[in-house]
ROSE-304862 format. One record per residue: x, y, z of N, C-alpha, C, O, CB in turn; residue number from 0; residue in one letter. Coordinates in Angstrom, 3 decimals. Glycine has a CB too. Layout:
N
+----------+----------+----------+----------+----------+----------+----------+----------+----------+----------+----------+----------+----------+----------+----------+------+-------+
!    neast !   nnorth !      nup !   caeast !  canorth !     caup !    ceast !   cnorth !      cup !    oeast !   onorth !      oup !   cbeast !  cbnorth !     cbup ! voti ! zakol !
+----------+----------+----------+----------+----------+----------+----------+----------+----------+----------+----------+----------+----------+----------+----------+------+-------+
!        X !        Y !        Z !        X !        Y !        Z !        X !        Y !        Z !        X !        Y !        Z !        X !        Y !        Z !  NUM !     A !
...
+----------+----------+----------+----------+----------+----------+----------+----------+----------+----------+----------+----------+----------+----------+----------+------+-------+
This chain:
117
+----------+----------+----------+----------+----------+----------+----------+----------+----------+----------+----------+----------+----------+----------+----------+------+-------+
!    neast !   nnorth !      nup !   caeast !  canorth !     caup !    ceast !   cnorth !      cup !    oeast !   onorth !      oup !   cbeast !  cbnorth !     cbup ! voti ! zakol !
+----------+----------+----------+----------+----------+----------+----------+----------+----------+----------+----------+----------+----------+----------+----------+------+-------+
!    0.840 !   -1.194 !    0.007 !    0.011 !    0.002 !   -0.010 !    0.899 !    1.235 !    0.006 !    1.826 !    1.335 !    0.811 !   -0.964 !    0.015 !    1.188 !    0 !     M !
!    0.612 !    2.168 !   -0.883 !    1.377 !    3.391 !   -0.981 !    0.497 !    4.526 !   -0.425 !   -0.651 !    4.713 !   -0.828 !    1.826 !    3.669 !   -2.471 !    1 !     V !
!    1.084 !    5.263 !    0.505 !    0.327 !    6.376 !    1.158 !    0.837 !    7.687 !    0.612 !    2.041 !    7.930 !    0.541 !    0.474 !    6.346 !    2.732 !    2 !     K !
!   -0.121 !    8.542 !    0.223 !    0.171 !    9.872 !   -0.240 !   -0.504 !   10.863 !    0.676 !   -1.733 !   10.917 !    0.732 !   -0.276 !   10.066 !   -1.690 !    3 !     L !
!    0.272 !   11.645 !    1.394 !   -0.282 !   12.589 !    2.356 !   -0.121 !   14.025 !    1.798 !    0.963 !   14.449 !    1.397 !    0.429 !   12.439 !    3.757 !    4 !     E !
!   -1.262 !   14.744 !    1.795 !   -1.256 !   16.155 !    1.401 !   -1.938 !   16.946 !    2.476 !   -2.364 !   16.395 !    3.491 !   -1.949 !   16.376 !    0.032 !    5 !     T !
!   -2.048 !   18.267 !    2.257 !   -2.747 !   19.109 !    3.242 !   -4.266 !   18.812 !    3.276 !   -4.964 !   19.232 !    4.199 !   -2.510 !   20.606 !    2.919 !    6 !     H !
!   -4.753 !   18.097 !    2.274 !   -6.187 !   17.767 !    2.257 !   -6.484 !   16.446 !    2.957 !   -7.641 !   16.183 !    3.286 !   -6.692 !   17.706 !    0.821 !    7 !     L !
!   -5.488 !   15.616 !    3.194 !   -5.703 !   14.328 !    3.851 !   -4.753 !   13.298 !    3.279 !   -3.750 !   13.624 !    2.643 !   -7.164 !   13.860 !    3.691 !    8 !     G !
!   -5.105 !   12.020 !    3.528 !   -4.256 !   10.906 !    3.179 !   -4.989 !   10.035 !    2.122 !   -6.186 !    9.767 !    2.221 !   -3.887 !   10.072 !    4.459 !    9 !     E !
!   -4.203 !    9.613 !    1.111 !   -4.755 !    8.728 !    0.074 !   -3.905 !    7.462 !    0.066 !   -2.676 !    7.534 !    0.092 !   -4.768 !    9.426 !   -1.358 !   10 !     T !
!   -4.551 !    6.322 !    0.031 !   -3.863 !    5.053 !   -0.022 !   -4.117 !    4.431 !   -1.383 !   -5.262 !    4.311 !   -1.817 !   -4.323 !    4.115 !    1.121 !   11 !     N !
!   -3.027 !    4.028 !   -2.064 !   -3.076 !    3.435 !   -3.378 !   -2.429 !    2.084 !   -3.303 !   -1.328 !    1.969 !   -2.766 !   -2.394 !    4.320 !   -4.426 !   12 !     I !
!   -3.072 !    1.038 !   -3.824 !   -2.548 !   -0.297 !   -3.714 !   -1.376 !   -0.543 !   -4.667 !   -1.263 !    0.084 !   -5.720 !   -3.640 !   -1.287 !   -3.973 !   13 !     S !
!   -0.510 !   -1.474 !   -4.266 !    0.644 !   -1.840 !   -5.097 !    0.159 !   -2.422 !   -6.452 !    0.778 !   -2.211 !   -7.495 !    1.554 !   -2.878 !   -4.341 !   14 !     Q !
!   -0.940 !   -3.142 !   -6.393 !   -1.489 !   -3.750 !   -7.595 !   -1.859 !   -2.706 !   -8.621 !   -1.621 !   -2.888 !   -9.815 !   -2.695 !   -4.592 !   -7.259 !   15 !     E !
!   -2.446 !   -1.605 !   -8.160 !   -2.821 !   -0.532 !   -9.065 !   -1.582 !    0.028 !   -9.782 !   -1.575 !    0.193 !  -11.002 !   -3.551 !    0.585 !   -8.294 !   16 !     Y !
!   -0.516 !    0.321 !   -8.976 !    0.696 !    0.848 !   -9.555 !    1.316 !   -0.134 !  -10.556 !    1.746 !    0.258 !  -11.641 !    1.688 !    1.181 !   -8.460 !   17 !     F !
!    1.352 !   -1.384 !  -10.183 !    1.953 !   -2.398 !  -11.049 !    1.178 !   -2.530 !  -12.357 !    1.785 !   -2.677 !  -13.418 !    2.008 !   -3.752 !  -10.330 !   18 !     A !
!   -0.141 !   -2.480 !  -12.298 !   -0.975 !   -2.545 !  -13.505 !   -0.786 !   -1.319 !  -14.373 !   -0.670 !   -1.437 !  -15.593 !   -2.446 !   -2.690 !  -13.132 !   19 !     N !
!   -0.753 !   -0.146 !  -13.767 !   -0.558 !    1.125 !  -14.479 !    0.774 !    1.140 !  -15.198 !    0.850 !    1.478 !  -16.379 !   -0.640 !    2.310 !  -13.509 !   20 !     L !
!    1.817 !    0.774 !  -14.485 !    3.172 !    0.775 !  -15.060 !    3.293 !   -0.289 !  -16.132 !    3.840 !   -0.032 !  -17.204 !    4.235 !    0.546 !  -13.967 !   21 !     V !
!    2.797 !   -1.467 !  -15.858 !    2.899 !   -2.565 !  -16.832 !    2.181 !   -2.239 !  -18.140 !    2.677 !   -2.555 !  -19.222 !    2.324 !   -3.850 !  -16.237 !   22 !     G !
!    1.041 !   -1.623 !  -18.039 !    0.253 !   -1.253 !  -19.246 !    0.996 !   -0.170 !  -20.009 !    1.098 !   -0.253 !  -21.233 !   -1.192 !   -0.756 !  -18.863 !   23 !     H !
!    1.516 !    0.838 !  -19.332 !    2.260 !    1.945 !  -19.996 !    3.498 !    1.394 !  -20.687 !    3.774 !    1.748 !  -21.833 !    2.672 !    3.051 !  -18.962 !   24 !     A !
!    4.246 !    0.536 !  -20.009 !    5.485 !   -0.010 !  -20.616 !    5.201 !   -0.912 !  -21.815 !    5.906 !   -0.834 !  -22.821 !    6.280 !   -0.799 !  -19.572 !   25 !     A !
!    4.196 !   -1.752 !  -21.726 !    3.906 !   -2.689 !  -22.813 !    3.370 !   -2.006 !  -24.029 !    3.398 !   -2.606 !  -25.103 !    2.935 !   -3.726 !  -22.365 !   26 !     S !
!    2.877 !   -0.782 !  -23.942 !    2.415 !   -0.053 !  -25.106 !    3.540 !    0.568 !  -25.948 !    3.319 !    0.959 !  -27.094 !    1.481 !    1.016 !  -24.668 !   27 !     E !
!    4.736 !    0.653 !  -25.376 !    5.861 !    1.273 !  -26.094 !    6.309 !    0.400 !  -27.257 !    6.256 !   -0.829 !  -27.201 !    7.043 !    1.522 !  -25.140 !   28 !     C !
!    6.759 !    1.086 !  -28.330 !    7.234 !    0.394 !  -29.498 !    8.466 !   -0.448 !  -29.165 !    9.356 !    0.019 !  -28.454 !    7.545 !    1.386 !  -30.604 !   29 !     F !
!    8.528 !   -1.663 !  -29.663 !    9.689 !   -2.527 !  -29.496 !    9.562 !   -3.454 !  -28.278 !   10.336 !   -4.401 !  -28.146 !   10.940 !   -1.680 !  -29.368 !   30 !     G !
!    8.611 !   -3.195 !  -27.403 !    8.426 !   -4.081 !  -26.218 !    7.557 !   -5.249 !  -26.667 !    6.399 !   -5.083 !  -27.051 !    7.751 !   -3.303 !  -24.979 !   31 !     V !
!    8.140 !   -6.408 !  -26.608 !    7.442 !   -7.625 !  -26.989 !    6.606 !   -8.184 !  -25.864 !    5.615 !   -8.871 !  -26.111 !    8.418 !   -8.657 !  -27.449 !   32 !     S !
!    6.988 !   -7.901 !  -24.625 !    6.249 !   -8.355 !  -23.469 !    7.025 !   -8.058 !  -22.229 !    8.110 !   -7.478 !  -22.264 !    5.937 !   -9.831 !  -23.561 !   33 !     G !
!    6.439 !   -8.474 !  -21.114 !    7.091 !   -8.286 !  -19.826 !    7.643 !   -9.650 !  -19.357 !    7.017 !  -10.687 !  -19.575 !    6.088 !   -7.678 !  -18.771 !   34 !     M !
!    8.799 !   -9.629 !  -18.722 !    9.472 !  -10.874 !  -18.281 !    8.968 !  -11.232 !  -16.885 !    8.603 !  -10.363 !  -16.093 !   11.047 !  -10.711 !  -18.279 !   35 !     A !
!    8.958 !  -12.524 !  -16.609 !    8.604 !  -13.041 !  -15.292 !    9.745 !  -12.808 !  -14.347 !   10.883 !  -13.172 !  -14.646 !    8.249 !  -14.532 !  -15.350 !   36 !     V !
!    9.458 !  -12.191 !  -13.174 !   10.555 !  -11.855 !  -12.255 !   10.559 !  -12.686 !  -10.991 !   11.580 !  -12.721 !  -10.305 !   10.483 !  -10.410 !  -11.884 !   37 !     T !
!    9.479 !  -13.354 !  -10.645 !    9.488 !  -14.228 !   -9.470 !    8.563 !  -15.420 !   -9.678 !    7.850 !  -15.511 !  -10.677 !    9.071 !  -13.447 !   -8.211 !   38 !     D !
!    8.594 !  -16.331 !   -8.707 !    7.867 !  -17.590 !   -8.831 !    6.353 !  -17.390 !   -8.868 !    5.671 !  -18.104 !   -9.603 !    8.230 !  -18.507 !   -7.685 !   39 !     A !
!    5.814 !  -16.461 !   -8.117 !    4.352 !  -16.257 !   -8.112 !    3.875 !  -15.742 !   -9.450 !    2.816 !  -16.163 !   -9.915 !    3.940 !  -15.278 !   -7.005 !   40 !     T !
!    4.613 !  -14.847 !  -10.091 !    4.218 !  -14.375 !  -11.397 !    4.305 !  -15.487 !  -12.442 !    3.451 !  -15.589 !  -13.323 !    5.080 !  -13.198 !  -11.806 !   41 !     Q !
!    5.340 !  -16.317 !  -12.337 !    5.468 !  -17.444 !  -13.258 !    4.372 !  -18.467 !  -13.081 !    3.826 !  -18.955 !  -14.071 !    6.797 !  -18.107 !  -13.079 !   42 !     G !
!    4.041 !  -18.799 !  -11.880 !    2.998 !  -19.760 !  -11.633 !    1.633 !  -19.206 !  -12.072 !    0.828 !  -19.946 !  -12.637 !    2.978 !  -20.142 !  -10.154 !   43 !     L !
!    1.366 !  -17.943 !  -11.825 !    0.105 !  -17.328 !  -12.255 !    0.003 !  -17.337 !  -13.773 !   -1.074 !  -17.613 !  -14.302 !   -0.010 !  -15.885 !  -11.721 !   44 !     R !
!    1.081 !  -17.045 !  -14.495 !    1.019 !  -17.024 !  -15.931 !    0.835 !  -18.426 !  -16.530 !    0.237 !  -18.589 !  -17.594 !    2.263 !  -16.386 !  -16.475 !   45 !     S !
!    1.361 !  -19.428 !  -15.824 !    1.190 !  -20.828 !  -16.278 !   -0.271 !  -21.254 !  -16.076 !   -0.861 !  -21.894 !  -16.947 !    2.159 !  -21.798 !  -15.496 !   46 !     I !
!   -0.830 !  -20.907 !  -14.958 !   -2.212 !  -21.308 !  -14.653 !   -3.227 !  -20.587 !  -15.533 !   -4.147 !  -21.209 !  -16.064 !   -2.525 !  -21.036 !  -13.186 !   47 !     I !
!   -3.062 !  -19.293 !  -15.683 !   -4.050 !  -18.520 !  -16.487 !   -3.756 !  -18.536 !  -17.969 !   -4.596 !  -18.121 !  -18.768 !   -4.096 !  -17.082 !  -16.019 !   48 !     T !
!   -2.566 !  -19.013 !  -18.362 !   -2.150 !  -19.099 !  -19.759 !   -2.099 !  -17.738 !  -20.471 !   -2.204 !  -17.673 !  -21.695 !   -3.085 !  -20.015 !  -20.500 !   49 !     K !
!   -1.939 !  -16.656 !  -19.700 !   -1.766 !  -15.361 !  -20.326 !   -0.878 !  -14.480 !  -19.402 !   -0.619 !  -14.802 !  -18.242 !   -3.166 !  -14.685 !  -20.599 !   50 !     K !
!   -0.451 !  -13.396 !  -19.972 !    0.445 !  -12.490 !  -19.239 !   -0.358 !  -11.557 !  -18.355 !   -1.302 !  -10.935 !  -18.841 !    1.321 !  -11.674 !  -20.211 !   51 !     E !
!   -0.032 !  -11.433 !  -17.100 !   -0.729 !  -10.527 !  -16.180 !   -0.204 !   -9.109 !  -16.381 !    0.954 !   -8.928 !  -16.755 !   -0.542 !  -10.979 !  -14.695 !   52 !     A !
!   -1.048 !   -8.096 !  -16.135 !   -0.609 !   -6.704 !  -16.350 !    0.517 !   -6.280 !  -15.437 !    1.267 !   -5.368 !  -15.784 !   -1.763 !   -5.769 !  -16.162 !   53 !     P !
!    0.667 !   -6.915 !  -14.265 !    1.717 !   -6.511 !  -13.348 !    2.975 !   -7.393 !  -13.475 !    3.909 !   -7.283 !  -12.681 !    1.193 !   -6.556 !  -11.923 !   54 !     D !
!    2.972 !   -8.258 !  -14.484 !    4.150 !   -9.136 !  -14.688 !    5.392 !   -8.305 !  -15.039 !    5.341 !   -7.425 !  -15.898 !    3.868 !  -10.177 !  -15.819 !   55 !     Q !
!    6.488 !   -8.598 !  -14.370 !    7.727 !   -7.889 !  -14.658 !    7.829 !   -6.529 !  -14.049 !    8.727 !   -5.770 !  -14.416 !    7.895 !   -7.764 !  -16.092 !   56 !     G !
!    6.943 !   -6.170 !  -13.122 !    6.922 !   -4.815 !  -12.540 !    7.087 !   -4.913 !  -11.015 !    6.476 !   -5.752 !  -10.354 !    5.584 !   -4.068 !  -12.904 !   57 !     V !
!    7.925 !   -4.034 !  -10.493 !    8.066 !   -3.861 !   -9.063 !    8.083 !   -2.377 !   -8.753 !    8.873 !   -1.623 !   -9.323 !    9.341 !   -4.554 !   -8.538 !   58 !     R !
!    7.213 !   -1.963 !   -7.852 !    7.127 !   -0.566 !   -7.441 !    7.415 !   -0.465 !   -5.947 !    6.830 !   -1.197 !   -5.149 !    5.732 !    0.030 !   -7.777 !   59 !     V !
!    8.312 !    0.440 !   -5.569 !    8.622 !    0.614 !   -4.145 !    8.782 !    2.120 !   -3.868 !    8.914 !    2.933 !   -4.783 !    9.934 !   -0.186 !   -3.742 !   60 !     R !
!    8.766 !    2.445 !   -2.605 !    8.937 !    3.824 !   -2.176 !   10.306 !    4.043 !   -1.533 !   10.720 !    3.266 !   -0.673 !    7.831 !    4.211 !   -1.202 !   61 !     I !
!   10.995 !    5.080 !   -1.939 !   12.295 !    5.410 !   -1.385 !   12.289 !    6.897 !   -1.077 !   12.211 !    7.707 !   -2.001 !   13.458 !    5.028 !   -2.365 !   62 !     L !
!   12.367 !    7.279 !    0.169 !   12.371 !    8.672 !    0.615 !   11.143 !    9.408 !    0.102 !   11.252 !   10.555 !   -0.333 !   13.644 !    9.383 !    0.148 !   63 !     N !
!   10.018 !    8.796 !    0.143 !    8.737 !    9.446 !   -0.282 !    8.537 !    9.540 !   -1.782 !    7.562 !   10.143 !   -2.230 !    8.662 !   10.833 !    0.282 !   64 !     G !
!    9.412 !    8.975 !   -2.553 !    9.276 !    8.987 !   -4.001 !    9.280 !    7.545 !   -4.507 !    9.816 !    6.649 !   -3.855 !   10.418 !    9.817 !   -4.664 !   65 !     R !
!    8.671 !    7.334 !   -5.686 !    8.528 !    5.997 !   -6.227 !    9.784 !    5.576 !   -7.017 !   10.417 !    6.374 !   -7.708 !    7.286 !    5.926 !   -7.121 !   66 !     L !
!   10.097 !    4.312 !   -6.877 !   11.146 !    3.670 !   -7.677 !   10.490 !    2.519 !   -8.407 !    9.898 !    1.650 !   -7.767 !   12.361 !    3.176 !   -6.788 !   67 !     V !
!   10.576 !    2.485 !   -9.733 !    9.942 !    1.477 !  -10.526 !   11.003 !    0.596 !  -11.189 !   11.938 !    1.100 !  -11.810 !    9.027 !    2.115 !  -11.566 !   68 !     V !
!   10.850 !   -0.714 !  -11.052 !   11.736 !   -1.693 !  -11.731 !   10.910 !   -2.429 !  -12.751 !    9.842 !   -2.948 !  -12.428 !   12.396 !   -2.704 !  -10.714 !   69 !     D !
!   11.389 !   -2.485 !  -13.991 !   10.704 !   -3.133 !  -15.101 !   11.613 !   -4.194 !  -15.712 !   12.788 !   -3.937 !  -15.973 !   10.278 !   -2.097 !  -16.167 !   70 !     L !
!   11.080 !   -5.354 !  -15.934 !   11.814 !   -6.441 !  -16.659 !   11.051 !   -6.688 !  -17.936 !    9.900 !   -7.123 !  -17.904 !   11.939 !   -7.792 !  -15.793 !   71 !     H !
!   11.697 !   -6.409 !  -19.083 !   11.015 !   -6.465 !  -20.363 !   11.634 !   -7.454 !  -21.312 !   12.770 !   -7.890 !  -21.126 !   10.999 !   -5.123 !  -20.991 !   72 !     I !
!   10.877 !   -7.806 !  -22.334 !   11.352 !   -8.593 !  -23.452 !   11.200 !   -7.690 !  -24.682 !   10.115 !   -7.177 !  -24.954 !   10.552 !   -9.967 !  -23.602 !   73 !     V !
!   12.296 !   -7.505 !  -25.416 !   12.271 !   -6.650 !  -26.569 !   12.236 !   -7.409 !  -27.868 !   12.592 !   -8.587 !  -27.907 !   13.434 !   -5.758 !  -26.550 !   74 !     V !
!   11.811 !   -6.757 !  -28.938 !   11.775 !   -7.334 !  -30.280 !   13.191 !   -7.236 !  -30.837 !   13.859 !   -6.213 !  -30.683 !   10.724 !   -6.595 !  -31.216 !   75 !     T !
!   13.644 !   -8.310 !  -31.486 !   14.967 !   -8.396 !  -32.031 !   15.101 !   -7.344 !  -33.159 !   14.202 !   -7.187 !  -33.985 !   15.255 !   -9.839 !  -32.548 !   76 !     Y !
!   16.239 !   -6.635 !  -33.169 !   16.564 !   -5.713 !  -34.234 !   16.215 !   -4.267 !  -33.967 !   16.490 !   -3.405 !  -34.802 !   15.896 !   -6.138 !  -35.445 !   77 !     G !
!   15.612 !   -3.976 !  -32.819 !   15.278 !   -2.584 !  -32.514 !   16.363 !   -1.980 !  -31.603 !   17.099 !   -2.704 !  -30.933 !   13.870 !   -2.490 !  -31.837 !   78 !     V !
!   16.441 !   -0.690 !  -31.593 !   17.426 !    0.062 !  -30.824 !   17.031 !   -0.003 !  -29.337 !   16.047 !    0.624 !  -28.944 !   17.519 !    1.554 !  -31.328 !   79 !     N !
!   17.769 !   -0.737 !  -28.517 !   17.395 !   -0.912 !  -27.122 !   17.495 !    0.392 !  -26.352 !   16.668 !    0.651 !  -25.478 !   18.268 !   -1.964 !  -26.473 !   80 !     I !
!   18.473 !    1.208 !  -26.652 !   18.627 !    2.494 !  -25.981 !   17.400 !    3.388 !  -26.215 !   16.916 !    4.044 !  -25.293 !   19.904 !    3.200 !  -26.474 !   81 !     S !
!   16.913 !    3.405 !  -27.442 !   15.727 !    4.227 !  -27.735 !   14.491 !    3.684 !  -27.057 !   13.659 !    4.451 !  -26.575 !   15.490 !    4.307 !  -29.234 !   82 !     A !
!   14.359 !    2.365 !  -27.014 !   13.220 !    1.753 !  -26.344 !   13.214 !    2.077 !  -24.850 !   12.173 !    2.401 !  -24.278 !   13.236 !    0.241 !  -26.554 !   83 !     I !
!   14.361 !    1.988 !  -24.246 !   14.481 !    2.223 !  -22.784 !   14.168 !    3.715 !  -22.469 !   13.464 !    4.000 !  -21.500 !   15.945 !    1.838 !  -22.272 !   84 !     V !
!   14.674 !    4.636 !  -23.262 !   14.359 !    6.039 !  -23.070 !   12.870 !    6.308 !  -23.192 !   12.294 !    7.055 !  -22.401 !   15.116 !    6.880 !  -24.063 !   85 !     K !
!   12.258 !    5.698 !  -24.182 !   10.826 !    5.824 !  -24.415 !   10.018 !    5.306 !  -23.238 !    9.061 !    5.947 !  -22.805 !   10.434 !    5.084 !  -25.676 !   86 !     S !
!   10.409 !    4.121 !  -22.709 !    9.720 !    3.523 !  -21.568 !    9.849 !    4.387 !  -20.327 !    8.866 !    4.618 !  -19.623 !   10.263 !    2.132 !  -21.289 !   87 !     I !
!   11.061 !    4.867 !  -20.051 !   11.300 !    5.700 !  -18.851 !   10.415 !    6.926 !  -18.922 !    9.746 !    7.253 !  -17.942 !   12.807 !    6.121 !  -18.730 !   88 !     V !
!   10.389 !    7.612 !  -20.046 !    9.580 !    8.847 !  -20.185 !    8.096 !    8.554 !  -20.030 !    7.384 !    9.257 !  -19.312 !    9.833 !    9.513 !  -21.555 !   89 !     N !
!    7.637 !    7.507 !  -20.712 !    6.197 !    7.197 !  -20.691 !    5.722 !    6.742 !  -19.320 !    4.649 !    7.141 !  -18.867 !    5.877 !    6.122 !  -21.716 !   90 !     K !
!    6.522 !    5.903 !  -18.655 !    6.127 !    5.401 !  -17.344 !    6.113 !    6.565 !  -16.343 !    5.161 !    6.706 !  -15.575 !    7.093 !    4.267 !  -16.868 !   91 !     V !
!    7.178 !    7.410 !  -16.348 !    7.276 !    8.518 !  -15.434 !    6.059 !    9.468 !  -15.639 !    5.422 !    9.882 !  -14.671 !    8.627 !    9.270 !  -15.644 !   92 !     R !
!    5.760 !    9.794 !  -16.888 !    4.623 !   10.711 !  -17.166 !    3.289 !   10.089 !  -16.774 !    2.442 !   10.764 !  -16.188 !    4.591 !   11.092 !  -18.662 !   93 !     Y !
!    3.093 !    8.818 !  -17.088 !    1.811 !    8.187 !  -16.763 !    1.580 !    8.112 !  -15.267 !    0.483 !    8.425 !  -14.804 !    1.745 !    6.796 !  -17.357 !   94 !     T !
!    2.571 !    7.709 !  -14.503 !    2.437 !    7.583 !  -13.067 !    2.228 !    8.949 !  -12.397 !    1.378 !    9.094 !  -11.518 !    3.666 !    6.895 !  -12.491 !   95 !     V !
!    3.007 !    9.936 !  -12.820 !    2.868 !   11.237 !  -12.188 !    1.565 !   11.899 !  -12.528 !    1.009 !   12.608 !  -11.690 !    3.995 !   12.127 !  -12.579 !   96 !     E !
!    1.046 !   11.697 !  -13.735 !   -0.258 !   12.240 !  -14.112 !   -1.411 !   11.551 !  -13.415 !   -2.383 !   12.197 !  -13.023 !   -0.445 !   12.139 !  -15.591 !   97 !     E !
!   -1.304 !   10.218 !  -13.257 !   -2.394 !    9.449 !  -12.681 !   -2.478 !    9.570 !  -11.170 !   -3.569 !    9.509 !  -10.603 !   -2.251 !    8.013 !  -13.057 !   98 !     A !
!   -1.343 !    9.741 !  -10.514 !   -1.301 !    9.686 !   -9.042 !   -0.851 !   10.999 !   -8.377 !   -1.197 !   11.247 !   -7.221 !   -0.374 !    8.576 !   -8.613 !   99 !     T !
!   -0.111 !   11.813 !   -9.066 !    0.447 !   13.010 !   -8.481 !    1.693 !   12.770 !   -7.659 !    2.231 !   13.705 !   -7.066 !   -0.566 !   13.662 !   -7.646 !  100 !     G !
!    2.175 !   11.501 !   -7.610 !    3.372 !   11.191 !   -6.896 !    4.571 !   11.341 !   -7.785 !    4.475 !   11.091 !   -8.986 !    3.305 !    9.815 !   -6.332 !  101 !     M !
!    5.722 !   11.748 !   -7.230 !    6.925 !   11.915 !   -7.991 !    7.667 !   10.572 !   -8.152 !    7.798 !    9.793 !   -7.208 !    7.817 !   12.953 !   -7.322 !  102 !     E !
!    8.138 !   10.340 !   -9.367 !    8.891 !    9.123 !   -9.647 !   10.350 !    9.447 !   -9.580 !   10.833 !   10.263 !  -10.364 !    8.524 !    8.523 !  -11.019 !  103 !     V !
!   11.090 !    8.821 !   -8.646 !   12.486 !    9.093 !   -8.490 !   13.308 !    8.427 !   -9.589 !   14.209 !    9.040 !  -10.162 !   12.948 !    8.638 !   -7.135 !  104 !     A !
!   12.987 !    7.170 !   -9.874 !   13.752 !    6.395 !  -10.834 !   12.906 !    5.350 !  -11.541 !   11.991 !    4.783 !  -10.944 !   14.910 !    5.732 !  -10.150 !  105 !     R !
!   13.199 !    5.095 !  -12.786 !   12.607 !    3.990 !  -13.517 !   13.808 !    3.136 !  -14.010 !   14.579 !    3.579 !  -14.862 !   11.668 !    4.507 !  -14.733 !  106 !     V !
!   13.946 !    1.962 !  -13.486 !   15.018 !    1.023 !  -13.859 !   14.429 !    0.001 !  -14.847 !   13.457 !   -0.692 !  -14.545 !   15.627 !    0.298 !  -12.576 !  107 !     N !
!   15.036 !   -0.068 !  -16.009 !   14.530 !   -0.993 !  -17.061 !   15.609 !   -2.058 !  -17.260 !   16.771 !   -1.755 !  -17.533 !   14.206 !   -0.223 !  -18.446 !  108 !     V !
!   15.183 !   -3.311 !  -17.115 !   16.061 !   -4.458 !  -17.349 !   15.597 !   -5.233 !  -18.546 !   14.463 !   -5.712 !  -18.557 !   16.117 !   -5.366 !  -16.128 !  109 !     Y !
!   16.428 !   -5.379 !  -19.562 !   16.067 !   -6.172 !  -20.735 !   16.503 !   -7.573 !  -20.443 !   17.698 !   -7.867 !  -20.398 !   16.718 !   -5.629 !  -22.057 !  110 !     V !
!   15.512 !   -8.468 !  -20.236 !   15.806 !   -9.827 !  -19.864 !   15.996 !  -10.763 !  -21.048 !   16.747 !  -11.734 !  -20.956 !   14.729 !  -10.336 !  -19.002 !  111 !     D !
!   15.327 !  -10.483 !  -22.149 !   15.511 !  -11.316 !  -23.374 !   15.022 !  -10.608 !  -24.596 !   14.431 !   -9.531 !  -24.525 !   14.781 !  -12.650 !  -23.247 !  112 !     S !
!   15.284 !  -11.245 !  -25.751 !   14.821 !  -10.713 !  -27.036 !   13.930 !  -11.767 !  -27.704 !   14.079 !  -12.969 !  -27.482 !   16.035 !  -10.329 !  -27.966 !  113 !     M !
!   13.041 !  -11.293 !  -28.492 !   12.096 !  -12.164 !  -29.165 !   12.062 !  -11.813 !  -30.641 !   12.036 !  -10.634 !  -30.994 !   10.691 !  -12.048 !  -28.538 !  114 !     K !
!   12.062 !  -12.823 !  -31.515 !   11.919 !  -12.571 !  -32.923 !   10.441 !  -12.693 !  -33.296 !    9.741 !  -13.592 !  -32.831 !   12.792 !  -13.544 !  -33.749 !  115 !     T !
!    9.991 !  -11.784 !  -34.130 !    8.565 !  -11.851 !  -34.518 !    8.419 !  -11.854 !  -35.999 !    7.300 !  -11.907 !  -36.509 !    7.775 !  -10.690 !  -33.935 !  116 !     E !
+----------+----------+----------+----------+----------+----------+----------+----------+----------+----------+----------+----------+----------+----------+----------+------+-------+
């Protein structure tokens, strides 16, 4: 649970909401083939449901009152990885700050594999 305190009161936002928001924003970027599985629960869930969950490959945490986002992605073979990563960082930062009003300190993008399509 992420708590946002302002002069108007306190707002609680679930980790699942952040993970879904970030996962959706990242997967919409050009060159992203999908999100990588980062832990056993995500892997088991994807095996059981036979589809990719929106929060797969996403970890959101708070550091000194600001958000830190870790993304594990699968990219399409032959695309410029540097350009994809810059695009993802900008889109995720903008989407999260617009939707929640919370400041994003860092977006860490890890390219776990490549996929040919």
